[in-house]
N, C-alpha and C positions, 0 to 999 in steps of 0.2 A: 701387311696385315700376315704375322709370323704363324697363326693358327687359322686352319679353314673354318667356317661357319659349321660343317657338321660336327666337329670336336666340342663347340660350345654347345650344340645340341646334345652331344653324348654325354658331358658333363651334367647338364639338367636332369638327361634320363636318368643318370646313374643315381642322382639325389634323390628321385622319385622312387626308385627302386629301393634305396637304401633306407629311405622313409619309412615305406611300407613294412620292409624287413624288420627295422627295429621296433616298430608298433606291433608287430607279431609277437615278437620274442618279448616284448614288456606285458602282453596279455598272457603268454604262457608262464612267465614269472610270477605274476599276480595269481594266475590259478594254483601252481604250485605251493606257493605260502599259504593260499587260502585253505587248501587240503590239509598242509600241515597243522592247521588249526583245529581240525576235526578229526582225529585218529579214528580210523575204522567209519568215518561218517557218523561219528557220534560226538552230539553237541554237549553231552555231559561233563566231559573232561575239560573243555574250555569253561564251562559254568562253574566248576569246580577248581579251577586254577592248577589243572593237572596236565598243562600243556609246556613243552619244554622252552627256556628262555630264547634260544635260537629262533623260534617258529613266531613267538610273539614279539620279538625285534622287528618283524614285518619288512626285513629289508627287500624281500622279492615285491612287496607291496608297493612300498614307497620308493625303494633304491632301483632295483631292476624294472619296475612295473611304472610307477607315476613318474619317476624323473625322466626314464628312458621314453616314455611314452610323449612327454613335454617335448623332449628334444626329437624325436621323430616327426613330431607335427610341424616343428620348424623347419626340420629338413625338407619334408615334403612340400611345404608352402615355398620355399625356396626354389624346389625343383620345378614346380607348377607355375613359379613366378606369380603367384596368388596374392590377393589382398595387397599391403604394403609392398610386397617385393616385387611389383611388376616394373617399377622404374627405379629400384635401388641403385644407389651408385657403389661401383666395386667395393671400395674401402666399408662401408656400410654391411654388405654382403659377406665380407669375410670376418667382421666382427660378431656378426649373427650366427655364421657358421661354427667360430670357434665357441661361441657360447652354448649353441647346440651340442658340440663335440665334448666341452668342459661338463656339462650337465650329465649328458649320457654316460660318460667317463666314470664319473663320480658316483652315481647311480650303480652302473655296472659292476666297478670296482668294491663296492661296499656289499652288494650282493653275492661277490664271487669270494670275498674274504669269509662273511659270516656263513656261508654254506660250507668253505672249506673246516672252518673251526667246528661246526655243527657236526660233519661227518667225524671228526677227529674225536669229539666228547662223547658222541652217542646219544641216544634219545634218552628222555625221563621216562621211568617207567617204574612198576613196583617191583621189586626183587628181594630175594631172600638174604638176610644177613646173619642168619646162624653161625655161620663159619666164622664171624668175627666175634661174637660174645657167646658162643656155645649154647644158645637158646633160640628156640623158633620163632623167628619174628621178621616181618616184613616191613619194607619202608618204600617210599618215593624217591628217586634219586638218579643219581648218573652212573651205573653201575661200570659202565665200560670205561670211563674217564680214568679212573685209579688202575686201570690194569697196566701194569709195568713191562711185562714180558710177552704180552699177547695183543695183536691189532684184531678187533673183532671184525674188521671190514674184510679179512682174507679168512676168516674161521667161521663159516656159517652154521658150525655145530652150536655156537654161542648164543645165535640169534632167537632160538626157541627155547633155550635152557636156562637163560639167565633172566629175561624180563617175563613176568608173570602176567602183567596187566599194563596197558591194553594188549590185546592179541595182536600177533605179528607188528607189535610196536618197531622194531629194528627195520623190518622189511618197507615199513611205510616210510620210516623216517630216511633211511638210506635212497630208497626210491625218489622220494620229491625232493630232497635236498642234491642228490646226482643231478637231478633236471635242472635244479636252480643253478646247479655249479656249471652244467654244460651250456645253458642258455646265457647266463653271465659271461662265458668266456666267449660264446659267440657273438653277443653284444660287443665286448671289447674290439674283436676283431673288425665287427662292421663300422666302431668308431674310428679304428685306424684307417680303413679304406675310406671313410668318409673324408677324414683331414686329408688325404691325398688327392682326393676328389675336388676337394674344396679349393686347394691351392692350384689344382690344374684350372679348375673355373675362373679364379682370380685372374691369372694370366690371360686367359682368354677374354674376359671381361676388358680388360685394359686393352688388348689388341682390337675388339670391336670398337672402342672410343676411337 
């Protein structure tokens, strides 16, 4: 036996911790995306179709949320050797681990990319377009998307002067998409750790045989 039994148990314990951690991040991602659907906790914006397309895409709900949660459940079951994983062959275990890793990786990556694009484009809000047509007018759109020489993320003075409605639209957008970006980055890190742990667990399982 090349690996002591305690190392096998350590790999399973790591799977349990990783499963719980991924499950927690999935709930955070789903909560952050849900908040983005209700700016200032006002449901009328969603009912009127005035919620940004990045939030409506729901990558934090089905990507960083549901997909990662499903993967976390599989990982936890493998760690606890629950249900059908109690007497699973090593090859079946590694296939399940790869499936869980791929599912979590895809969901977290979609959420990460979407959040990055959302932060780059800025929020959907009502802004003044009088500077473009010389008449006082307001419309809903993405005012920060067309700023060529300024990055609104580094200029907080623009946050309250450009978007007229919803109030604090930029703060809401930046705060929750930043949460999604950080959570999905953490999920990617946890998936990488799980992949290494799965390989270690596979070798340990072969040695147990």
